[in-house]
C-alpha positions in Angstrom: 18.8 -9.5 -15.9 15.8 -8.5 -17.9 14.7 -4.9 -18.4 11.1 -4.1 -17.5 8.5 -1.8 -19.0 6.4 -0.5 -16.2 2.6 -0.2 -16.5 0.8 2.7 -14.8 -2.6 3.0 -13.2 -4.7 6.2 -13.6 -7.0 6.9 -10.7 -8.5 10.3 -9.8 -6.6 10.6 -6.5 -3.2 10.3 -8.2 -0.6 13.0 -9.0 -0.1 14.3 -12.5 3.7 14.8 -11.9 5.2 12.6 -9.1 5.4 9.2 -10.9 6.0 10.7 -14.4 8.9 12.7 -13.0 10.5 9.6 -11.4 9.9 7.3 -14.4 10.7 9.9 -17.1 7.2 9.9 -18.6 5.4 12.8 -20.3 3.5 14.9 -17.8 -0.2 15.4 -18.9 -3.4 16.3 -17.1 -4.1 12.6 -16.5 -3.3 11.7 -12.9 -0.9 8.7 -12.4 -1.7 7.0 -9.2 0.4 3.8 -9.3 3.2 2.1 -11.3 3.4 -1.7 -11.0 6.5 -3.8 -11.1 5.6 -7.5 -10.9 3.7 -10.3 -12.5 0.2 -9.9 -11.2 -2.2 -10.7 -14.1 -4.2 -7.4 -13.5 -1.2 -5.4 -14.8 2.0 -7.4 -15.3 5.2 -5.6 -16.2 6.5 -6.2 -19.7 9.8 -8.1 -19.9 12.0 -6.5 -22.7 13.9 -9.3 -24.4 15.8 -9.7 -27.6 12.7 -11.4 -29.1 10.5 -8.5 -28.1 8.2 -7.8 -25.1 6.1 -10.2 -23.2 4.3 -10.2 -19.8 6.6 -10.9 -16.9 4.0 -13.4 -15.7 4.3 -15.3 -19.0 8.1 -15.1 -18.9 8.2 -16.6 -15.4 5.7 -19.3 -16.3 7.9 -20.4 -19.2 10.6 -21.6 -16.8 9.6 -21.1 -13.2 12.5 -23.0 -11.8 15.1 -20.8 -13.4 13.3 -17.5 -12.8 12.0 -18.1 -9.3 14.3 -20.8 -7.9 13.4 -24.2 -6.5 12.8 -22.8 -2.9 10.3 -20.1 -4.1 8.5 -22.6 -6.3 8.2 -25.1 -3.5 6.8 -22.4 -1.1 4.6 -20.3 -3.4 4.0 -22.3 -6.6 4.9 -20.9 -10.1 4.1 -17.2 -9.5 6.2 -14.3 -8.3 5.1 -13.9 -4.6 5.3 -10.1 -4.4 4.3 -7.0 -6.2 6.4 -3.8 -6.1 4.7 -0.4 -6.8 5.1 3.3 -6.8 2.1 5.1 -5.3 1.5 8.8 -5.6 -1.5 10.3 -3.7 -2.4 13.9 -4.5 -5.6 13.5 -2.5 -7.0 11.0 0.0 -7.9 7.5 -1.2 -10.2 4.9 0.1 -10.9 3.6 3.6 -9.9 0.0 3.0 -8.8 -3.4 4.3 -6.9 -6.2 2.6 -8.1 -9.7 3.3 -6.3 -12.5 5.1 -5.4 -15.6 3.1 -8.4 -17.7 4.2 -10.8 -14.8 3.5 -9.3 -14.2 0.1 -9.6 -17.8 -0.9 -13.2 -18.1 0.2 -14.1 -14.7 -1.3 -12.5 -15.6 -4.7 -14.2 -18.9 -4.8 -17.6 -17.4 -4.0 -17.3 -14.8 -6.8 -16.1 -17.3 -9.2 -19.1 -19.5 -8.4 -21.4 -16.6 -8.8 -19.9 -15.9 -12.3 -18.6 -12.4 -11.5 -16.1 -11.5 -14.2 -12.6 -11.1 -12.7 -12.3 -7.6 -14.2 -15.8 -6.4 -13.2 -15.8 -3.1 -11.3 -17.9 -4.6 -8.5 -15.6 -7.6 -8.0 -13.9 -7.7 -4.5 -11.5 -10.6 -5.0 -9.4 -10.6 -8.2 -7.1 -13.4 -6.9 -6.8 -16.0 -4.0 -4.1 -14.2 -2.2 -3.8 -12.1 1.0 -2.3 -8.6 0.7 -0.1 -7.5 3.6 2.0 -4.5 2.4 4.9 -2.3 3.4 5.2 1.4 2.5 8.5 3.2 2.1 8.2 6.9 1.9 10.0 8.9 -0.8 8.4 12.2 0.3 6.5 13.1 3.5 3.7 10.6 3.4 0.4 11.0 5.4 -1.9 8.2 6.3 -4.4 6.7 8.7 -3.6 3.2 9.9 -5.1 1.0 12.5 -7.4 1.9 15.4 -6.6 4.4 18.1 -6.9 3.4 21.8 -10.7 3.5 22.5 -10.2 6.0 25.3 -8.2 8.3 23.0 -10.9 8.2 20.4 -13.5 9.0 23.0 -11.5 12.0 24.1 -11.4 13.4 20.5 -15.2 12.9 20.2 -16.0 14.4 23.6 -15.3 18.0 22.7 -17.3 18.1 19.5 -20.7 19.8 19.5 -22.5 17.4 17.1 -25.1 14.8 17.9 -23.3 12.0 16.0 -20.1 12.7 17.9 -21.9 12.6 21.2 -23.5 9.2 20.2 -20.1 7.7 19.3 -18.5 9.1 22.5 -21.2 7.3 24.5 -20.5 4.0 22.7 -16.8 4.2 23.4 -17.2 5.5 27.0 -19.5 2.6 27.8 -17.1 0.0 26.1 -13.5 1.3 26.2 -12.3 -1.9 24.5 -12.1 -3.4 21.0 -15.8 -4.1 21.3 -16.5 -0.4 21.6 -14.3 0.3 18.6 -16.2 -2.4 16.7 -19.5 -0.9 17.6 -18.6 2.6 16.7 -16.9 1.6 13.4 -19.9 -0.6 12.5 -22.4 2.1 13.3 -20.6 4.6 11.0 -20.4 2.2 8.0 -23.2 -0.3 8.1 -26.0 0.7 5.8 -28.6 0.0 8.5 -27.0 2.5 10.9 -24.7 4.8 8.9 -25.2 8.5 9.5 -26.7 10.8 6.9 -24.6 13.3 5.0 -26.0 16.1 7.1 -24.8 14.3 10.3 -21.4 13.8 8.8 -21.2 17.5 7.9 -22.2 18.5 11.4 -19.2 16.6 12.8 -16.9 18.2 10.2 -18.2 21.6 11.0 -17.6 21.0 14.7 -14.0 20.0 14.0 -13.5 23.1 11.9 -15.0 25.3 14.7 -12.7 23.6 17.2 -9.7 24.3 15.1 -10.5 28.0 15.2 -10.6 28.2 19.0 -7.5 26.1 19.7 -8.1 22.4 19.1 -6.5 19.9 21.6 -5.9 17.7 18.5 -5.5 19.9 15.4 -4.2 17.1 13.3 -7.3 15.0 13.8 -9.6 17.9 13.2 -7.7 19.0 10.0 -8.0 15.4 8.7 -11.7 15.4 9.2 -12.0 18.8 7.4 -9.8 17.6 4.5 -11.8 14.4 4.1 -15.1 16.3 4.2 -13.9 18.6 1.5 -12.8 15.7 -0.7 -15.7 13.3 0.0 -18.6 15.4 1.3 -21.0 13.6 3.6 -19.1 10.2 3.5 -19.2 8.4 6.9 -15.5 7.6 6.3 -14.9 11.2 7.2 -15.9 10.6 10.8 -14.2 7.2 11.0 -10.9 9.0 10.7 -11.3 10.0 14.4 -11.1 6.3 15.3 -7.8 5.8 13.4 -4.2 6.5 14.1 -2.7 9.3 12.1 0.7 8.6 10.6 3.4 10.8 9.1 6.3 9.0 7.3 9.3 11.1 6.5 11.4 10.1 3.5 13.2 6.9 4.3 10.6 5.8 6.9 8.7 2.5 6.4 5.4 1.2 7.8 3.9 -2.3 7.6 0.1 -2.7 7.1 -1.0 -6.3 7.9 -3.9 -8.1 6.3 -7.0 -7.0 8.1 -5.6 -3.6 9.0 -7.9 -0.7 8.2 -6.1 2.2 6.5 -6.4 5.2 4.2 -3.5 7.0 2.5 -3.9 10.7 2.4 -0.9 12.2 0.5 2.6 11.6 -0.7 4.9 9.5 -2.9 6.1 6.1 -1.8 7.3 2.7 -2.8 5.0 -0.1 -1.8 5.7 -3.8 -1.7 3.0 -6.3 -1.0 2.0 -9.9 -1.5 1.1 -10.4 -5.2 -2.6 -9.4 -4.9 -5.1 -6.9 -6.2 -7.7 -7.6 -3.5 -9.0 -4.4 -1.9 -12.2 -4.2 0.3 -13.5 -0.6 0.5 -16.0 1.0 2.8 -15.8 4.7 1.9 -13.8 7.7 0.8 -13.9 6.5 -2.8 -15.8 6.6 -6.0 -14.9 2.9 -6.6 -16.9 -0.1 -5.6 -17.8 -0.2 -1.9 -18.7 -3.4 0.0 -19.1 -2.5 3.7 -20.3 -6.0 4.7 -17.2 -7.7 3.2 -14.9 -5.2 4.8 -16.5 -5.6 8.2 -16.0 -9.4 8.0 -12.3 -8.9 7.3 -11.2 -6.1 9.6 -9.1 -6.5 12.8 -10.5 -4.3 15.6 -7.7 -4.5 18.2 -6.3 -1.0 18.8 -2.6 -0.8 18.1 -0.1 1.8 17.0 1.1 1.8 13.4 3.8 -0.8 12.7 6.9 1.1 11.8 9.7 -1.1 10.5 13.3 -0.1 11.4 15.9 -1.1 8.8 18.9 -3.4 9.4 22.2 -2.5 7.8 23.7 -4.8 5.2 27.3 -4.3 4.3 27.1 -0.6 5.0 25.3 0.7 1.9 22.0 -1.2 2.2 19.1 -0.8 4.6 16.9 -3.9 4.7 13.3 -3.7 5.8 12.1 -7.1 7.1 8.4 -7.4 7.1 6.8 -10.1 9.3 5.6 -12.1 6.3 7.2 -14.7 4.0 6.2 -13.1 0.7 8.6 -10.2 0.4 11.3 -7.9 1.9 12.5 -4.6 0.7 16.0 -3.2 0.6 17.3 0.3 -0.3 20.9 0.7 -1.4 22.7 4.1 -1.7 26.2 4.1 -3.2 28.6 7.0 -4.0 31.8 5.4 -5.2 33.3 3.0 -7.7 33.4 0.0 -5.3 31.3 -3.1 -5.7 28.7 -3.3 -2.9 26.9 -6.7 -2.4 23.1 -6.7 -2.4 21.0 -9.0 -0.2 18.8 -11.7 -1.6 19.3 -14.7 -3.9 15.9 -15.4 -5.3 13.7 -13.6 -7.9 14.4 -9.8 -7.5 13.1 -6.6 -9.0 15.2 -3.5 -8.8 14.2 0.1 -9.4 16.6 3.0 -9.6 15.3 5.9 -7.6 18.1 8.4 -8.3 21.4 8.6 -10.1 23.1 5.9 -12.1 24.0 2.5 -10.7 25.5 -0.5 -12.4 24.2 -3.9 -11.2 26.3 -7.0 -11.9 25.6 -10.6 -11.1 27.7 -13.7 -10.5 25.8 -15.1 -13.5 27.7 -12.6 -15.7 24.8 -10.3 -16.2 25.3 -6.6 -16.0 22.9 -3.6 -16.4 23.3 0.1 -15.8 20.1 1.6 -14.3 19.3 5.3 -14.4 16.5 7.0 -12.5 13.2 5.3 -13.2 14.6 2.2 -14.8 13.8 -1.3 -13.6 15.0 -4.9 -14.1 13.8 -8.3 -13.1 16.7 -10.6 -11.9 16.0 -14.3 -12.1 17.1 -16.5 -9.2 19.5 -18.2 -11.5 21.5 -15.0 -11.9 23.0 -15.5 -8.4 24.4 -12.8 -6.2 24.3 -9.1 -7.2 26.6 -6.1 -6.6 26.0 -2.4 -7.1 28.4 0.4 -8.0 28.0 4.0 -9.1 26.3 7.0 -7.6 22.6 6.8 -6.7 19.9 4.8 -4.9 18.2 1.6 -5.9 15.3 -0.2 -4.2 15.1 -4.0 -4.4 12.2 -6.4 -3.8 13.0 -10.0 -3.0 11.7 -13.0 -1.2 13.0 -13.8 2.3 
């Protein structure tokens, strides 16, 4: 087992306290949006060894068979297939989509051929991988994810006294299918048809007025008002009426497939995803926006958010199986001095969320983790057990 030093990402929408409190970092005025535990070259964790620190990506590359195991190397090559994160949203973040595998490979190749530096702010594809992800809430977590049923979106727009809302209602009423959703979504975002800031503000004002008189959907109207306050005049404000609202309570999990449009609004969560830093944005952000690329990658079929129910493993562990091969997430809570077996036998990353837990392996490794501490467990370390009092989250490969 190898201790990890965890890099953090500082974006404007982050929280100044949530991640620092969990990781035991100094609290400053600088918002901390994410903490990364993994080997992605954009921000690899640092492996703390007797010889000093080195990037987890470099450590794995030095002996992939030992660190990943023969099965993972055969399936994914010489890199860790997943990336584990903490995410803390103090304000809404971008309307976005993550690409499918074919799209990521093509997009990466095109930007490489065009000579776009991999760390350029306007780069879309920083790697060749897809990016499905699973979110596990640590606090109440608010999000928008996937498209509403077209008829429901039309109902929300029907009661709004704003020209843009009336236009979009007409589109959905005429095409109550994914084609209508595609047309409305494209109209809002495409530079050739996107509404003006004044038109967006009119919709937000209509939602605010409807809230005052008794809205049939106060949650949808409050979201529009919130987004307008945060990103005034951005067409993404209105697209929220096309999307499913989601509230995750602590312990709830949601899967976001590649191609699934989403925007996180607030809360602290653990995220696990395929090892990728590919994000296609269309609004609600001050970062690079590429509407055309997002529209090429989005899935328009309306569907409810994919909530993942856990399966119980040996009583103390809840395992969240996502419908992908790259990762799975488990959460173990113990409150005794017994040894509780943990699932998984490949490369694993563990993060202690609370308390103090001792992790032991059949390879004779042993580490005691306290709140905010993390380790990488090579495949060669074998089966793990946990004892103590607290909660630990584990990322591994199915």
